[in-house]
N, C-alpha and C positions, 0 to 999 in steps of 0.2 A: 320413283324414277327421277334421276338427276338430269337436269337440262344443262348442256354445255354452254358456257358463255364464249363468244367469239368476238374479238375486237374488230372494229370497223376496218382497220388497216389490213388485218388478215383476211377479212371478207373481200376487200378490194383486190387483194392479190389472188384469191381464189377465183373471183369473177374474171379477172384479166386472163388467168390461165384457161378458164372454161371458154372464154370468147376466142382465144387463140386456137384451142382444140376444135371449137365449132367452125372457125374459119378454115382450118386445114381439112376438116371433115367435109365441108361444103364443096370442096373442089370436085370430089367424086360422088358424094351423096348430098345434094343440096338440102333436101328436107331434113335429113338427120342433123346436119350442121346447124340449120335454123333452130331446130328443137333444142339442141344442146346449148346454144348461145342464149336462147330465150329463157331456158330454165335457170341458167346461172344469173342472168340479169334479174329475173323475177325473185330469185333467192336473195340477192342483194337489196332489192327494193323492199322486200318483206322484212328483212333484218333491220333496216334503218327506218322503217315506216313511222314508228311511234315518235322518235326524236325529231324527224324531219317535219311531221305534222305540227309539232309544237313550234318549230322554227317558222313554219308557214303562217300559223295563226298569230304569232307575235312578230311578224315580218318587219313592221314599222319600228317597233321598240327594240328589236334585237340588234346585235352588233353586226359589223360588216362581214365577219367570218360566218356568222350564222345565216346571213342573207345569201352569201355565196353557196353555202352548203344546201340551203333550201332550193335555190335556183338550179344547182347541179342535180339535185334529186328529181326535180321536175323535168329537166332535160333528159335524164336517164329514163324516166317514165315515158316521155314522149318517144324516145328511141325504141323502147320495148313495144309500144303500141304501133309505131311505124314498121317495125320488123314483122309483127304479126299480120298487119294489113298488107304491106307491100311484098312480104316474103323474102326480104333481104335485110341483113344487119349492116348498119352503117358503122363499121368498126372504128374508123378514125374519130368520129364525133363521140362515140361511146368511150373510147380510151381517153379522149380529151377530158370528158366529164369525170371519169373515174380518177384520172391523174390529178385534177383539181381537188377532188375529195381527199386523195391520199396526201397531198402536200399540205392541205389545211389541217388535217389531223396531225401531221408531223409537227407543224408549227404549234399547235395546241399542247402536244405532249412535251415539247421542248420548253415551253413557257411554264408548264406546271412543274417540270423537273427543276427549272431554275429557281422557282419559288421555294421548293422543298430544300434545295441546296443552300439557298440564302438564309432560310429560317434556322438551320442547324448551326450557323456560324455565330449567332448572337450570344 
């Protein structure tokens, strides 16, 4: 059985889509919207769990980007727990944390692409 690899940026896009679908669904069916949103948030947290735990364990010695990624993961975890306890998803704060993740990954990919491009010119 082959396991698919999914990039964090693609996972963030999927989670944002799921949260929007959950928000639209929660207008008429509040419980169903909550379940859909919570499942997508839990999917993202599970997907990024291993790397973010490493960032959290090495929080002091890690770089600023890794610290932001660790804190945004904790914020997303808090928002999932708050959604399950309170019965409502705080969409604005969730999308804010996911947007931070998305732009930090974009910066990391541009930096690695620049290094590869510069290495070929030597």
